[in-house]
C-alpha positions as CSV (number, residue, x, y, z in Angstrom):
1,M,-13.5,21.3,115.1
2,A,-14.8,21.5,111.5
3,Q,-12.1,24.0,110.7
4,A,-9.4,21.8,112.4
5,M,-8.4,24.7,114.7
6,T,-7.3,24.5,118.2
7,C,-8.4,27.0,120.8
8,E,-5.0,28.6,120.5
9,D,-5.3,28.7,116.7
10,L,-8.6,30.5,117.0
11,D,-7.2,33.0,119.5
12,A,-4.4,33.8,117.1
13,H,-6.7,33.9,114.0
14,A,-9.2,36.3,115.7
15,G,-6.5,38.4,117.3
16,W,-7.7,37.5,120.8
17,S,-5.5,37.2,123.9
18,D,-4.4,33.7,124.9
19,R,-7.2,31.4,126.2
20,Y,-10.0,33.8,125.2
21,T,-11.7,31.1,123.2
22,S,-12.0,29.0,126.3
23,K,-13.8,31.9,128.0
24,L,-16.3,32.0,125.2
25,E,-16.8,28.3,125.2
26,H,-17.6,28.4,128.9
27,G,-19.9,31.4,129.0
28,D,-21.9,29.9,131.9
29,K,-18.9,29.9,134.2
30,P,-17.9,32.9,136.4
31,S,-14.8,33.7,134.3
32,G,-16.6,33.0,131.0
33,K,-17.9,35.4,128.4
34,A,-21.5,34.8,127.3
35,G,-21.9,35.0,123.5
36,F,-25.3,33.4,123.0
37,V,-28.2,33.1,125.4
38,I,-30.8,30.6,124.3
39,T,-33.7,30.0,126.6
40,P,-36.0,27.2,125.5
41,C,-39.6,27.4,124.7
42,S,-42.0,27.2,127.7
43,S,-45.1,26.5,125.7
44,D,-48.1,24.9,127.4
45,D,-48.0,22.3,124.7
46,P,-44.4,21.3,123.8
47,D,-45.6,18.6,121.4
48,N,-47.4,21.2,119.2
49,S,-44.8,22.8,116.9
50,T,-47.2,25.7,116.1
51,A,-47.7,26.6,119.8
52,A,-46.6,30.1,120.9
53,F,-42.8,30.4,121.5
54,S,-41.9,32.1,124.7
55,G,-38.2,31.4,124.6
56,R,-35.4,33.9,124.1
57,I,-32.5,34.0,121.8
58,S,-30.0,36.8,122.0
59,I,-26.4,37.4,120.9
60,S,-24.0,39.6,122.9
61,M,-21.2,41.7,121.3
62,M,-18.9,38.7,122.0
63,G,-21.2,36.4,120.1
64,D,-20.9,38.7,117.1
65,V,-17.1,38.6,117.4
66,W,-17.2,34.8,117.7
67,L,-19.3,34.5,114.5
68,E,-17.3,37.0,112.5
69,S,-14.0,35.5,113.5
70,L,-15.1,32.1,112.3
71,G,-16.8,33.4,109.2
72,L,-20.2,32.1,110.3
73,A,-23.7,33.5,110.4
74,L,-26.5,32.5,112.8
75,V,-29.6,31.8,110.7
76,L,-33.1,31.0,112.1
77,M,-35.7,29.6,109.8
78,P,-38.7,27.3,109.9
79,V,-37.8,23.6,110.2
80,Q,-39.3,22.7,106.8
81,Q,-37.2,25.4,105.1
82,A,-34.1,24.1,106.8
83,Q,-34.9,20.5,105.7
84,D,-35.5,21.8,102.2
85,I,-31.9,23.1,102.0
86,G,-30.4,20.0,103.5
87,A,-29.8,21.2,107.1
88,V,-29.5,18.5,109.7
89,P,-29.6,18.8,113.4
90,A,-26.2,19.0,115.2
91,P,-25.3,16.0,117.3
92,R,-26.2,16.3,120.9
93,R,-23.4,16.7,123.4
94,A,-23.9,13.2,124.8
95,E,-23.6,11.8,121.3
96,L,-20.3,13.6,120.7
97,H,-18.8,12.3,124.0
98,K,-20.1,8.7,123.2
99,D,-18.3,8.7,119.8
100,A,-15.1,10.0,121.4
101,A,-15.0,7.1,123.9
């Protein structure tokens, strides 16, 4: 959305077959292609930001293709460091849908 590209535009830009972007966007569906797997933390104390993290983050080959095609990089860093460089949390899906209504 930030690059003002439709799914068809991204398919063409990346050299993918028609509707491949939709498969990536819906990786949780039977016909989808998983690009990223993010399993949340299951800490005994979710209110403690220093508690052990037992979640999982992985990127498939398609995730790499997705990032490369968009000219993006996935960067993980401590919250304080992200705030220091001006990063802000992305809006939650519910907020995006509320604004569109």
